[in-house]
C-alpha positions in Angstrom: 43.0 55.4 -57.5 43.0 55.9 -61.7 45.0 58.8 -62.9 44.0 61.6 -64.4 47.0 62.4 -65.9 46.7 63.2 -69.8 48.4 60.9 -71.9 51.3 62.7 -73.7 52.1 62.3 -77.3 55.7 60.6 -76.2 53.7 58.3 -74.1 51.0 57.1 -77.1 53.8 56.8 -79.4 55.8 54.9 -77.3 52.8 52.4 -76.3 51.9 52.7 -80.4 55.4 52.0 -81.3 55.2 48.5 -78.7 52.3 47.2 -80.0 53.5 47.2 -83.6 56.9 45.4 -82.5 55.1 42.9 -80.9 56.3 40.4 -77.8 59.5 39.2 -78.7 58.3 35.8 -76.6 55.5 33.8 -76.6 54.0 30.4 -75.1 51.7 27.9 -76.6 49.3 25.6 -74.8 48.1 22.4 -76.9 45.7 19.6 -75.7 44.7 16.4 -77.4 43.0 13.2 -76.8 42.0 9.4 -79.0 40.8 6.6 -78.3 42.5 3.2 -78.7 41.0 1.5 -81.4 41.9 -2.1 -82.4 43.0 -2.7 -86.4 44.8 0.9 -86.7 48.9 1.3 -86.3 49.9 3.1 -83.3 51.5 6.9 -84.2 52.8 9.1 -80.9 55.3 12.2 -82.1 55.7 10.8 -85.6 57.0 7.2 -84.2 55.1 4.2 -85.0 54.8 1.9 -82.0 54.4 -1.7 -81.5 51.1 -1.9 -80.0 48.1 -4.1 -80.4 46.0 -1.1 -80.9 46.4 2.6 -82.6 44.8 5.6 -81.9 41.1 6.4 -83.7 41.0 9.8 -85.3 40.1 11.4 -88.5 44.0 11.6 -89.6 46.7 9.0 -87.9 45.3 9.7 -84.7 49.1 11.3 -83.8 48.1 12.7 -80.0 51.0 14.3 -79.3 51.6 16.0 -82.8 48.8 17.3 -82.8 48.9 18.6 -79.3 52.2 20.4 -80.6 50.3 21.6 -83.8 48.1 23.5 -81.4 50.2 24.9 -79.0 52.3 26.4 -81.8 49.4 27.5 -83.7 47.9 28.7 -80.2 51.0 31.0 -79.4 50.6 32.9 -82.6 46.9 32.8 -82.1 46.1 31.2 -85.3 43.3 29.0 -85.9 43.3 25.8 -84.3 43.9 22.2 -86.1 40.4 21.5 -86.2 39.9 25.0 -88.1 42.7 24.3 -90.8 42.3 20.9 -90.9 38.2 20.5 -90.4 37.2 16.4 -89.6 34.3 17.1 -91.9 37.0 17.5 -94.8 37.6 14.2 -96.2 40.8 14.7 -97.7 42.6 14.4 -94.2 41.2 11.1 -93.8 44.3 9.4 -92.8 46.7 12.2 -93.1 49.5 11.8 -91.5 50.3 14.7 -88.6 53.3 15.8 -89.9 51.5 17.6 -92.2 49.5 19.9 -90.0 52.4 20.2 -87.9 54.4 21.5 -90.9 51.4 24.1 -91.5 51.9 25.6 -88.1 55.8 25.9 -88.4 55.4 27.7 -92.0 53.0 29.9 -90.1 55.0 30.0 -87.6 58.2 31.3 -89.6 55.5 33.7 -91.7 55.0 35.4 -88.2 58.6 35.9 -87.7 58.8 32.8 -84.3 60.7 29.9 -84.0 60.6 27.1 -81.3 62.7 27.5 -78.5 61.4 25.1 -76.9 58.3 22.5 -76.1 57.6 20.4 -73.0 54.7 16.9 -73.3 52.6 15.2 -70.8 51.4 11.9 -72.1 48.7 10.2 -70.2 48.2 6.8 -70.9 47.5 3.3 -69.6 49.7 1.2 -72.7 52.2 0.7 -74.1 54.8 2.3 -71.8 56.6 5.1 -73.6 60.1 5.1 -71.4 61.6 2.3 -74.2 60.2 4.9 -76.8 60.9 8.4 -75.1 64.4 8.7 -76.8 62.9 8.0 -80.4 60.0 10.3 -80.0 62.3 13.4 -78.4 64.6 13.2 -81.7 61.8 12.5 -84.3 59.9 15.4 -82.4 63.0 17.5 -81.8 63.8 16.7 -86.0 60.7 17.9 -87.3 61.2 21.4 -84.5 64.3 22.1 -86.2 65.7 22.4 -82.5 68.0 20.4 -80.3 66.7 17.1 -78.7 67.6 18.6 -75.2 65.1 21.2 -76.2 62.1 18.7 -76.5 60.8 17.0 -72.6 58.8 14.4 -72.6 56.8 12.8 -69.4 54.6 9.7 -69.8 52.3 8.9 -66.4 49.7 6.1 -66.4 45.8 7.4 -65.8 45.2 6.1 -62.2 42.0 6.3 -60.9 40.5 8.6 -64.0 38.9 5.9 -66.2 40.6 6.6 -69.1 42.2 2.9 -69.9 41.6 3.2 -73.4 42.6 6.8 -73.9 45.4 8.8 -74.5 45.9 12.3 -73.6 48.4 14.7 -74.8 49.7 18.4 -72.8 52.0 20.9 -74.5 53.7 23.9 -73.9 55.8 25.6 -76.3 57.7 28.7 -75.9 58.6 30.9 -79.0 61.0 33.1 -80.1 61.0 36.4 -82.0 63.9 35.7 -85.3 66.5 38.5 -84.9 66.1 38.2 -88.9 62.8 38.8 -89.0 62.7 41.7 -86.6 65.1 42.9 -88.8 63.8 43.4 -91.6 60.5 44.6 -90.5 62.6 47.3 -89.2 64.4 48.0 -92.0 61.1 48.0 -94.3 59.6 50.6 -92.3 62.3 53.4 -92.7 
């Protein structure tokens, strides 16, 4: 049964204060997929891997960095990677995906958040990611500005999914409100 109690001024101001303050943690999810194509270098997580085919895309096709970028942008309710860097715009053709990730991180910082951790699952038939996992994790950690133990990476084969010519990335990120940013906002509101 809905409450018939009238909200008090105290209750309204508490709710308003919590809305202005915002959450201290946020979670974002990102997904991307690209088709393998001959004659293109294969980049995953900012690392170039030796393989007979790379991932097609308007930029460098780095499926993992694209999914991370979308997860970060989604966590702060910003436009997605396609809206910020439209594939219809020729200036993004062949662009290193690190450029997209850095823009997402800039927006994250502007919003007062930092990355706590990231977890990713790659789905692809080849190449095997195991031998490259440490290098990919290290590069992603470096780009995100976190310790390597805050970057999870798993690889799965697409058994029975008919995705032998595709690489897929699923990413989850957790963000934390930065104390310094929170303190600056408090100071400005006084």
